[in-house]
Legacy VTK file of the C-alpha trace (Angstrom):
# vtk DataFile Version 3.0
C-alpha trace
ASCII
DATASET POLYDATA
POINTS 291 float
-45.462 -19.389 89.387
-47.278 -18.834 86.156
-45.558 -15.277 86.205
-42.417 -16.611 86.140
-43.137 -19.394 83.399
-44.749 -16.836 81.182
-41.506 -14.449 81.209
-39.247 -17.388 80.814
-41.101 -18.073 77.341
-40.854 -15.099 76.067
-37.402 -14.875 76.623
-36.792 -17.954 75.179
-36.533 -17.561 71.417
-38.297 -20.049 68.885
-35.541 -22.324 66.963
-37.575 -21.691 64.040
-37.734 -18.148 63.747
-33.746 -18.458 63.594
-33.925 -20.741 60.474
-35.746 -18.377 58.739
-34.439 -15.378 59.118
-30.720 -16.663 59.058
-30.996 -17.282 55.250
-32.217 -13.746 54.865
-29.380 -11.818 56.615
-26.893 -13.872 54.836
-28.505 -13.344 51.440
-28.891 -9.316 52.428
-25.407 -9.375 53.200
-24.221 -11.110 50.203
-25.869 -8.470 47.910
-24.507 -5.812 50.199
-21.070 -7.000 49.739
-21.333 -7.558 45.859
-22.561 -3.830 45.285
-19.779 -2.352 47.356
-16.801 -4.530 46.673
-15.361 -4.549 42.917
-12.314 -5.986 41.491
-10.653 -4.408 38.278
-8.270 -5.837 36.367
-5.187 -3.858 34.955
-6.894 -3.009 31.546
-9.934 -1.636 33.344
-11.055 1.686 34.712
-14.446 2.718 37.292
-16.142 5.602 36.502
-17.795 6.245 39.817
-21.148 8.387 40.335
-22.507 9.387 43.548
-26.309 9.916 43.584
-25.943 10.812 39.900
-22.816 12.804 40.105
-19.480 12.310 39.204
-16.964 11.465 41.421
-13.811 10.184 40.082
-12.117 7.495 38.026
-10.850 4.435 40.194
-8.641 1.470 39.473
-7.261 -1.201 38.726
-7.386 -3.603 41.791
-10.326 -3.103 44.945
-12.670 -0.531 44.319
-15.117 0.245 47.413
-18.645 1.669 46.721
-21.260 2.200 49.468
-24.163 0.544 48.192
-27.689 2.067 47.027
-25.446 5.320 47.065
-22.967 5.116 44.608
-22.729 3.127 40.977
-19.629 2.577 38.619
-19.413 2.099 35.039
-16.580 -0.314 33.601
-14.210 1.056 31.032
-11.712 -1.148 29.202
-9.047 0.272 27.981
-7.742 -2.054 25.336
-7.452 -1.557 21.957
-10.598 -2.442 20.192
-10.376 -3.448 16.535
-13.477 -2.876 14.362
-14.604 -4.035 11.000
-16.013 -0.817 8.859
-18.711 -2.443 6.657
-18.154 -1.964 3.000
-19.010 1.167 2.027
-20.132 2.874 -1.533
-17.867 5.187 -2.782
-17.883 7.269 -5.585
-14.185 8.561 -6.833
-13.867 12.242 -8.189
-13.782 11.030 -11.725
-16.979 9.279 -11.095
-16.055 5.580 -10.990
-18.230 3.589 -8.177
-16.782 1.282 -6.075
-16.937 -0.863 -2.600
-14.419 -0.029 -0.040
-14.105 -1.281 3.384
-11.361 -0.804 6.083
-10.647 -2.083 9.545
-10.219 0.348 11.952
-7.929 0.549 15.673
-8.699 2.391 18.581
-8.817 3.008 22.376
-10.164 4.399 25.407
-7.508 7.191 26.831
-10.080 9.124 29.106
-12.829 7.192 30.235
-14.658 10.063 32.037
-15.057 11.713 28.828
-16.004 7.899 27.185
-18.798 7.930 29.242
-19.794 11.591 30.152
-19.380 12.768 26.738
-21.025 10.163 24.506
-23.655 7.549 25.340
-21.932 4.927 23.553
-18.516 5.297 21.976
-18.277 1.825 20.338
-21.270 2.694 17.644
-20.530 6.195 17.454
-16.983 5.731 16.818
-18.030 3.196 13.872
-20.304 5.478 12.232
-18.289 8.577 12.117
-15.333 5.810 10.906
-17.794 5.005 7.716
-18.807 8.702 7.010
-15.190 10.115 6.943
-13.960 7.309 5.066
-16.714 7.873 2.525
-15.785 11.668 2.336
-12.222 11.620 2.310
-11.946 8.505 -0.624
-14.977 10.725 -2.616
-11.745 13.730 -2.948
-9.800 11.718 -4.730
-9.276 9.495 -8.092
-9.221 6.119 -8.987
-5.952 5.833 -9.697
-4.894 7.496 -6.405
-7.017 4.860 -4.031
-5.369 2.251 -5.862
-1.288 3.376 -5.459
-1.482 5.533 -2.753
-4.012 3.233 -0.069
-1.280 3.863 2.847
-1.442 8.100 2.616
-5.864 7.939 2.271
-5.258 5.554 5.651
-3.277 8.346 7.226
-5.806 10.807 6.339
-8.209 9.174 7.767
-6.851 8.389 10.786
-6.148 11.660 11.686
-9.577 12.714 11.009
-11.149 10.275 12.839
-8.456 11.301 15.749
-9.502 14.799 15.777
-13.169 14.534 16.220
-12.893 11.431 18.792
-10.561 13.539 20.756
-13.202 15.232 22.743
-15.016 11.679 23.370
-11.828 10.275 25.266
-10.916 7.814 21.891
-7.476 7.115 20.142
-7.924 6.089 16.731
-4.116 4.585 16.379
-4.533 3.138 12.832
-7.167 2.892 10.149
-6.319 0.596 7.116
-8.514 0.272 3.874
-8.457 -3.319 3.612
-10.290 -4.135 0.019
-11.336 -1.632 -2.831
-13.563 -3.855 -5.003
-14.706 -2.395 -8.701
-16.822 -3.950 -11.040
-16.083 -5.810 -14.238
-16.093 -3.415 -16.624
-13.620 -1.167 -14.424
-11.679 -4.310 -14.192
-11.272 -4.961 -17.931
-10.482 -1.066 -18.175
-7.645 -0.944 -16.191
-6.464 -4.329 -17.309
-6.000 -2.726 -20.914
-4.450 0.641 -19.361
-2.012 -1.420 -17.824
-1.177 -3.406 -21.106
-1.209 -0.400 -23.314
1.435 1.330 -20.491
3.838 -1.722 -20.738
3.317 -1.492 -24.648
4.413 1.945 -24.454
7.639 1.384 -22.079
8.559 -1.618 -24.503
8.478 0.739 -27.479
10.462 3.432 -25.174
12.742 1.004 -24.343
13.683 -0.111 -27.489
14.049 3.314 -29.151
16.243 4.353 -26.099
18.482 1.104 -27.165
18.488 1.860 -30.911
19.827 5.246 -29.858
22.475 3.833 -27.569
23.465 1.620 -30.481
23.889 3.908 -33.092
25.751 6.417 -31.186
27.962 3.376 -30.495
28.759 2.878 -33.910
29.269 6.351 -34.874
32.199 6.390 -32.210
33.223 3.356 -33.725
33.477 4.160 -37.367
35.240 7.736 -36.246
37.797 5.807 -34.537
38.127 3.475 -36.906
38.433 6.199 -39.631
41.256 7.598 -38.051
43.198 4.065 -37.469
43.489 2.559 -41.162
45.305 -0.323 -39.521
42.321 -1.030 -36.957
40.103 -1.557 -40.211
42.217 -4.357 -41.627
42.457 -5.437 -38.247
38.309 -5.501 -38.630
38.664 -7.807 -41.811
40.687 -10.302 -40.641
38.058 -10.777 -37.592
35.421 -10.802 -39.865
36.979 -13.716 -41.625
38.163 -15.448 -38.653
34.273 -15.221 -37.558
33.117 -16.458 -41.302
35.687 -19.398 -41.129
34.433 -20.284 -38.049
30.444 -21.300 -39.222
32.099 -23.786 -41.279
30.587 -22.231 -44.965
31.204 -22.917 -48.108
31.133 -19.492 -49.350
34.214 -16.920 -48.659
33.715 -13.543 -48.542
37.313 -11.419 -48.690
37.193 -7.833 -48.601
39.210 -5.748 -50.955
39.913 -2.499 -49.108
40.106 0.334 -52.011
43.219 1.716 -51.056
44.939 -1.434 -52.709
43.537 -0.836 -56.099
43.550 2.643 -55.842
47.003 3.093 -57.809
45.907 0.660 -60.648
43.169 2.670 -61.008
45.356 6.261 -61.309
47.385 4.508 -64.163
44.331 3.155 -65.904
43.102 6.988 -65.383
46.482 8.547 -66.646
46.814 6.426 -69.727
43.334 6.897 -70.684
44.114 11.317 -70.690
47.359 10.569 -72.487
45.707 8.372 -75.222
42.662 11.034 -75.953
45.026 13.531 -76.069
46.800 12.164 -78.925
43.783 11.061 -80.799
45.060 8.228 -81.558
42.939 5.718 -79.708
40.401 6.328 -76.888
40.632 4.168 -73.693
37.438 4.784 -71.829
37.660 5.969 -68.290
36.955 3.732 -65.436
33.587 4.866 -64.731
32.754 4.001 -68.301
34.401 -0.194 -67.858
31.931 -2.396 -67.557
33.127 -5.839 -65.862
31.306 -8.988 -66.784
30.096 -11.219 -64.250
30.451 -14.443 -65.043
28.488 -17.478 -63.423
LINES 1 292
291 0 1 2 3 4 5 6 7 8 9 10 11 12 13 14 15 16 17 18 19 20 21 22 23 24 25 26 27 28 29 30 31 32 33 34 35 36 37 38 39 40 41 42 43 44 45 46 47 48 49 50 51 52 53 54 55 56 57 58 59 60 61 62 63 64 65 66 67 68 69 70 71 72 73 74 75 76 77 78 79 80 81 82 83 84 85 86 87 88 89 90 91 92 93 94 95 96 97 98 99 100 101 102 103 104 105 106 107 108 109 110 111 112 113 114 115 116 117 118 119 120 121 122 123 124 125 126 127 128 129 130 131 132 133 134 135 136 137 138 139 140 141 142 143 144 145 146 147 148 149 150 151 152 153 154 155 156 157 158 159 160 161 162 163 164 165 166 167 168 169 170 171 172 173 174 175 176 177 178 179 180 181 182 183 184 185 186 187 188 189 190 191 192 193 194 195 196 197 198 199 200 201 202 203 204 205 206 207 208 209 210 211 212 213 214 215 216 217 218 219 220 221 222 223 224 225 226 227 228 229 230 231 232 233 234 235 236 237 238 239 240 241 242 243 244 245 246 247 248 249 250 251 252 253 254 255 256 257 258 259 260 261 262 263 264 265 266 267 268 269 270 271 272 273 274 275 276 277 278 279 280 281 282 283 284 285 286 287 288 289 290
């Protein structure tokens, strides 16, 4: 009887032991499930390594891993926006300035982004800073201010070529601010003012030339048609009369008094030939002016 009781007691499980072991099992199970089951969003990819060796790229959706043998690195494929800090740049014409920019890029090859470079985000940012200084240093100040879009395209193409081996695609680079010293700002303002004065003088000279050319053409037309000159006289009188002036200026055409001048010249020549009296020519006649 004593042996049977001992066997029954050995077969019975202590309830306290069960209460202690069940939480441990649940904890181990949760750790295994967490390590083996991964869920990736649509814009994420998983670079999976098995015992430290690259196996492949998985995702999006449910990804199953072998616990303690496989691990993964999560990579975001969305476009990332990075502000390039202000850089001290010296242009080709020896003008110092501060330039900052905005960089847009995204990962197109998760395998290269994880394996080829340790951390692609700071690496791309550092490369953008050095490329920005190198490209802008090859141009003059006027080019930086007027051709900013072209310079941004040049920086973007250089960055895209260099980051292609990292699996990075640089989609756009925007030069945001070009900060100059106060002395340079005043010098540029003076230059712009001088340029505006030059253009104003050129426009004024061109207007004078066109006006003189038009007057020459009008004079040629009026000289070819005498009646047109008479009409112009009448129009001038109409304009003067409309201003209610007390003084009226009446132009006397030379064609009207030319016959009288011819008669006086003939009479003077005849008197000089007879020797009786000398009639001064018209050129010597002085007409007194009365107030």
